[in-house]
N, C-alpha and C positions, 0 to 999 in steps of 0.2 A: 780795171784800168790798166794794170800792168800788161795784160794780154793785148789790149788795144794798142798800147805803146810799142810792144814787141812787133806787132804786125805792121805798124807804121814804119819802124826802123828797118824792117825786112823788105819794105817796098810793097807789101801786100795791100796797103791802104794809102789813099791820098790824104793830105792834111785835112781836106774838107770832109772826107769820109770818116776819118778818125774823130774829128770834132763832132760830127753828127752822131756817131756811135756812142761817144761819151755822154752827150746830152741825153740820148735815149735811155742809157743805163741809169742816169741820175734820177730820171722820173718817168716811169712807164705808166701810161694810161690804159686802163682796161674797161672798155664799154662805157666810158664816161662816168663810172660809179666810184672807182677806187684808183688811187694813184700810189703805186708801190715806190717807196723810197729806196731804190737799189744802191744808192751811194752811201747809205747810212753806215754800213760796216767799215768802209774805208775812211769815212769822215769822223766817226765817233768810236769805232771799235765795237759797235753793238749792232746786231742784226735787227731788222724790222720784224715785229711779231704781229700777226693778224689777230685781231680780236673777233672771234667768231660770233660772240653775242651781238645780236642786232643785224647780222648778215644771214642771208639764206644759206642753207647747206651747200647748194650747188655753187653759189658765188664763192664761198669759203674754199671749196675744193679747187675751183678754177684759179683762184688767187695763189694757192699753194703750188699748183702746177706751173704757173707763170714764174713764181720765185725760183723753183727748182731749175727751170729752163734757163734763167738768167744768171743764177749764182749757186747752183748745185744743191741748195737746200732751202726749205721754207718752213717757217714756224707759225703755229696758231695756238691760241689759248681759249679757254672757256667754251669747249665743245659740248654740245648736247648729244644725246643718242642719235638724233637725226643728222647732226653734223658728222658724227663718227661714221654713220652708214654711207653718207655721200663721199667722204674722204676715202674710205676703204674701197669704194667702188671705182671712183674716178682715178685714184692714185695707185691702183693695183700693180701696175708695172714698176712702180718706184719702191724704194725701201721706206717703210713706215715705222717710226720709232714712237711707241705709245707711252704716255705718262697718264696720270690720273684724269685730268680734264684738259690736257694739251697734247700737241703732237708735233714732231719734227719729221718732215718728209725729205728724202734726199735721193739723188740719182743713184742707181745701182753701182756699188763699188766705191762710192765717194767716202773719203776719210777726212775728217776735219783736221787741218794742220795743228799738231799739238803745241800748246804753250806751257810755260813752266809754272804758272800760278796755280794755287790750290784754294778751293772754296769749300768750306764746311757749312752744312745746313743741319740745324737741330729743330725738332718739334717738341712742344710740350705734350701733345697727345696725337693720336692717330687721326682725329678729325682735322688736324692742321696739315696733313700730308698733301692734299691737292694743291694748295697754294705753295707749299714748300717745293713741290715737284716742278712748278714753274721756274723756280730758281735753278733746279737741277738741269732742266731742259736748256735754258739759255746758257748756263755755264758750259755744258757739254757742247753746245752748238758753237761756242767761241773757242773750243779746244782746251779748256781747263780741266784739271782733275777735280771732281766734285764728290764729296762724301756726305751721305745723308744718314743721320741717326735720329730715330723716332721714339716718342713716348717717354720723355725725360722730365715731365712736369713736376712742379713743386709739391704735389700731393704725396709724392714719394721721392724726396730730394736726393736720397742715396743713389737713385738710378742715374743721376747726372754725372757723378764724379768720375766713374770709370771711362765712359765715352769721351768726356771732356779732356781727361788726361791723355787719351789716345789721340785725340785731334791735335793737341799741343805737340805731342811726339811726332805726329804726321807733318808738322810744320805748315799748318794752314796759314794763309795770308789774311783771311777775313772769315768771319762767322756770321751767318744769317740765322736768327732764332725766331721761329714762328710759334705764336701762342695765342689762344683765345681765352675765354673765361676772364680771370683777373689779369692776365697778361704779365705776370711777374717774372717769368723765366728770362727774358732778354736782359733785364736789369741785373739779375743775379749773375748771369754769365759775364756781363760787362764789368762787374765788380771783381771778377776772379782772374781775368786774363788781360794781357797787354796788347791784344789785337783789336782792330776795328770790329765792332759788333753792330749789326743792323737788325733792329727789331721789326718784325712783321706781324702786326695784329690781325687776328682771325675772327671772323664773325660766327663764333660758336659760344654758346652760353645759355643762361636761363634768365627770363624776365628782363627787368630794367638793365640796360647796358649789355644785354646778351647778344647783340648784333655786332659786336666788336668795339662799341664805343668805350666800354670800361677798359678793355685791353689797350686801346689806343691812348686813353688818358693816363693809364698807369705807366706806359712806356714814356710818354712825354714828360711825366712827373718823376721819372726815375732818379734816385739818389746817385746812381752810378754815372759819373760824368763821361761825356763822349759818346753815349749811346745815340746812334742815328736811327730814326724811325720813319717808315713809309706809311702810306695810307692803308686802310683796312683791306685785307685780302689781296694787296697789290704785290703778288709774287714777282711779276715782271719788273716792277720798279725796284724791288729789293735785288733782283738778279742784275739789273743794269748797274746799280751802285757797286755790287760785289765784283762784277766783271771789271769795272774801271779800276777798283782798288787792287785786285789781283794782277791786272795787266800792268799797272804802274810798279807794283812790287817786283814782278818778273823782269820788267825792263831795267829796274835799278840793279838787280842782281847780275844782269848781263854786262854792266859797265866794267871797263878795265880796272877802275879804282876799287870796285867791290870785289872783283876777283883777286886783286892783290891783297886786300884785307883778309880774305878767306885763306890765302896761302900763308900769310904771316901768322 
């Protein structure tokens, strides 16, 4: 939007051309199947993320290419091996940033403008990492520092204390905690810190409730007040909440009143 306005002020575009370009950027139609919401970042501070599940590998790759062409980077989640093959083939000239089951593709040399907020991500076990890395991907795509600490579950609670203390010293603005099985870890973390904590239930476990239902219910029934909970395996939703919190925290630190308090 700023680039379009700059070109308008420079006389490179007429008012009508600028209006048409802004309208096109807000909603781009690709083959009548998908409409990319290219105005989401400026409107909400969050990028659009393509859900690869349910889309053909070729369509997913082409959508990513279109996003890169319009806004320098594109994100997709829930990639299968077939999706990965199509993305790596079609997007070969671009920079491909791999995560467990998601990807961020960007034009060569593109650097996300850095922002001051910090997002911490904890997992109870290594099975929780794929959803947790959705949080990492979105956070990094928005320019935040993201720190991931894994395998801190309550079966060995002593493993939590050191990394949690380091995250507090790191001055995180928000913590996302991913846990399957009984889903206890987010409530424990929320009871120990004065930061916003987002619980991310994961569909790992055994038998009844092992598809994430037990973890979700545990988090919803947590005795630790203020714990925010997203749906099962919804790393993108947890990331969105974390980005908005970190962004608001960073914005408040940039105000003159906050800077005066820090000097005092």
